[in-house]
C-alpha positions in Angstrom: 6.1 16.0 20.1 6.5 15.5 16.3 3.9 12.8 15.4 5.6 12.0 12.1 8.8 11.0 13.9 6.7 8.9 16.3 5.2 7.1 13.3 8.6 6.3 12.0 9.9 5.1 15.4 6.8 2.9 15.9 7.3 1.3 12.5 11.0 0.5 13.2 10.2 -0.8 16.6 7.7 -3.2 15.1 10.2 -4.2 12.5 8.0 -3.3 9.5 9.0 -1.9 6.1 7.1 1.0 4.6 5.8 -1.4 1.9 4.4 -3.8 4.6 2.7 -0.9 6.3 1.1 0.2 3.1 -0.1 -3.3 2.4 -1.7 -3.6 5.8 -3.6 -0.3 5.3 -4.7 -1.4 1.9 -6.5 -4.4 3.3 -9.0 -2.2 5.0 -9.0 1.0 3.0 -11.0 1.7 -0.2 -8.3 4.1 -1.3 -4.9 2.4 -2.0 -1.7 3.7 -0.6 1.9 3.0 -1.5 5.1 3.0 0.5 5.9 6.5 -0.8 2.8 7.9 1.0 3.9 6.1 4.2 7.3 7.9 3.7 5.5 11.2 3.3 3.7 10.7 6.6 6.9 9.8 8.4 8.7 12.8 7.0 5.8 15.2 7.9 5.2 16.1 4.3 1.5 15.2 4.7 -0.7 13.8 7.4 -2.5 10.4 7.3 -6.3 10.6 7.1 -8.1 9.7 10.3 -9.1 6.1 9.2 -5.5 5.4 8.1 -4.1 6.9 11.3 -6.2 4.6 13.4 -5.1 1.6 11.2 -1.5 2.6 11.9 -2.2 2.6 15.6 -3.8 -0.8 15.4 -0.8 -2.2 13.4 1.7 -0.8 15.9 -0.3 -1.8 18.9 -0.9 1.7 20.2 -3.5 1.7 22.9 -2.9 5.2 24.4 -2.8 7.6 21.5 -2.5 10.8 23.6 0.5 9.4 25.6 2.2 8.0 22.5 1.7 11.0 20.2 1.3 13.9 22.5 3.3 12.9 25.5 0.4 13.7 27.9 -1.3 11.7 30.7 -4.5 10.2 29.5 -6.1 11.4 32.7 -5.8 15.1 31.9 -9.1 17.0 32.1 -10.7 14.1 33.9 -10.7 11.8 30.9 -10.6 8.9 33.4 -14.3 9.6 34.1 -15.2 8.9 30.5 -16.2 5.4 29.4 -14.3 3.5 26.7 -16.6 4.9 24.0 -16.1 8.5 25.2 -12.3 8.0 25.3 -12.2 6.6 21.8 -14.2 9.7 20.5 -11.6 12.0 22.2 -8.8 10.1 20.5 -10.5 10.3 17.1 -11.0 14.0 17.4 -7.4 14.7 18.5 -6.1 12.7 15.5 -8.5 14.6 13.2 -7.5 18.0 14.6 -3.8 17.2 14.3 -4.2 16.3 10.7 -5.8 19.7 9.9 -3.2 22.5 9.3 -5.7 25.0 10.9 -5.3 23.4 14.3 -1.8 22.0 14.0 1.3 23.5 15.7 3.4 22.7 12.6 3.2 24.5 9.3 4.2 21.6 7.0 2.6 21.8 3.7 0.8 18.9 2.2 2.5 17.7 -0.9 0.4 18.1 -4.0 0.9 16.0 -7.1 -0.5 17.0 -10.5 -3.1 14.4 -11.5 -2.5 12.1 -14.4 -4.3 9.3 -16.1 -3.2 5.7 -16.0 -4.6 2.6 -17.7 -6.4 0.0 -15.5 -6.8 -3.2 -17.5 -10.1 -5.1 -17.1 -8.4 -8.5 -17.3 -7.2 -9.6 -13.9 -3.7 -11.2 -13.6 -3.4 -14.7 -12.3 -5.1 -16.4 -15.1 -6.2 -14.7 -18.3 -5.1 -13.7 -21.8 -1.4 -13.0 -21.8 -1.8 -10.4 -24.6 -4.0 -8.1 -22.4 -1.6 -5.2 -22.8 -2.2 -5.2 -26.6 -6.0 -4.9 -26.1 -8.2 -1.9 -25.6 -10.0 -3.5 -22.7 -9.1 -0.9 -20.1 -10.3 2.3 -18.4 -8.3 5.3 -17.6 -8.2 6.2 -13.9 -6.8 9.3 -12.2 -3.5 8.6 -10.5 -3.1 10.7 -7.3 0.0 11.1 -5.1 -0.3 7.5 -3.8 0.5 6.1 -7.2 4.3 5.6 -7.9 5.6 8.1 -10.5 7.2 5.4 -12.6 3.9 3.4 -12.9 2.8 3.0 -16.6 -0.4 0.9 -16.0 -2.5 -0.9 -13.4 -4.1 -4.3 -13.2 -6.3 -6.2 -10.6 -5.0 -9.2 -8.8 -7.1 -12.3 -9.0 -6.9 -15.0 -6.3 -4.8 -15.4 -3.1 -1.5 -16.8 -4.5 0.3 -13.6 -3.6 -1.1 -13.0 -0.1 -0.3 -11.5 2.3 1.3 -8.8 0.1 -1.4 -8.7 -2.6 -5.0 -9.5 -2.0 -7.7 -10.7 -4.3 -9.2 -7.7 -6.2 -6.4 -5.4 -5.2 -5.2 -2.8 -7.8 -1.5 -2.9 -8.3 0.7 -0.6 -10.4 3.2 -1.7 -13.0 6.3 -0.1 -14.6 6.5 -1.4 -18.1 9.8 -3.2 -18.8 10.9 -6.4 -20.6 13.4 -7.8 -18.1 13.4 -8.4 -14.3 16.0 -9.5 -11.8 15.6 -12.7 -9.9 13.6 -12.0 -6.8 11.6 -9.1 -8.2 7.8 -9.2 -8.5 6.2 -8.5 -11.9 3.6 -9.3 -14.5 4.4 -12.2 -16.7 2.9 -13.9 -19.7 3.4 -17.7 -19.8 1.8 -19.7 -22.6 -1.0 -17.3 -23.1 -1.8 -16.7 -19.4 -0.9 -13.6 -17.3 0.4 -13.9 -13.8 1.6 -11.6 -11.0 4.5 -13.6 -9.5 8.0 -13.4 -8.0 10.7 -14.3 -10.5 12.7 -17.3 -9.4 15.5 -19.3 -11.1 13.6 -20.7 -14.0 10.3 -20.6 -12.3 7.5 -18.2 -11.1 6.9 -18.1 -7.4 3.9 -17.3 -5.3 4.1 -15.6 -1.9 1.4 -17.9 -0.5 3.2 -21.1 0.5 0.1 -23.2 -0.5 0.9 -22.7 -4.2 3.7 -24.6 -5.9 6.2 -22.9 -8.2 5.4 -22.6 -11.9 8.3 -23.9 -14.0 9.5 -21.9 -17.1 10.6 -24.4 -19.6 12.7 -23.9 -22.7 9.8 -24.4 -25.1 7.4 -22.2 -23.2 6.2 -18.9 -24.5 7.4 -16.5 -21.9 7.3 -12.7 -21.7 7.8 -10.0 -19.0 5.2 -7.2 -19.1 6.6 -5.2 -16.2 7.7 -4.7 -12.6 5.2 -4.2 -9.7 6.1 -0.8 -8.2 3.1 -0.2 -6.0 
C-alpha cells in the first residue's frame, strides 16, 4: 500500500487543504512546514518525519496505523497481547522504518533543495515600526525545502489576531510586492505600524473574529510590504 496516497486520501476525506494541514503541524512542531512539503509527502517525493507523521494521524483521526497504512490486521504476530504502550511503540517503529529508504519497499528519492539565506526581521508584525524593512534589525536564517521558493524575507507574528492560521511567535514567509488582491493575506504598514492581515475592501481584516476590522482611510499612510506565502 502506498502510504503517500493514503495521506492524500485521508486529507481529502477530512476536507482539509494542504495549507491547513501545515498550519496544524506547525502548532506543535519546532521546525516549520509549508503546504509544499505536505504536497511532497502526498506525492511520495519525501517522507514525513516520525513526529510529523504522528501529528498527521492525530489530525486525521487515525487510530489503527497498521491497518490504515499497511492494510494488515493489528493482531498479526500476537500484537493483541501487547498493552497500549507496547502497541504505540510498535506503531512508532513501523512509521520510522517506513520513512527510511533502507527499509522501505519504494525507491523514491528525497527531494533536496540547495540551502539559501533569508532575512528574518526582529520586529514582530501586529504592532511595531512600519519601516522595519528599511532597517538592519534582522538576522539571516537558512531556508530549507520547507520555505517557499518565492519568499524574500521572514517575520514573526505577534498576538492572536490571525489565529487559527497564524499563531503568536510563528515565523511566516513573505514575497516582497507592492500590491495585493482583495482577500489575500500580507504584511501592511498603516500609519507607522506593521500588521499581518487579510486585505478587505478598504480595511484590514483579522482571522480571529474577536478583532474588529481596521479601516484604511483616504488620509492614512498605507503601504503593502508583501504577500504571505508560507
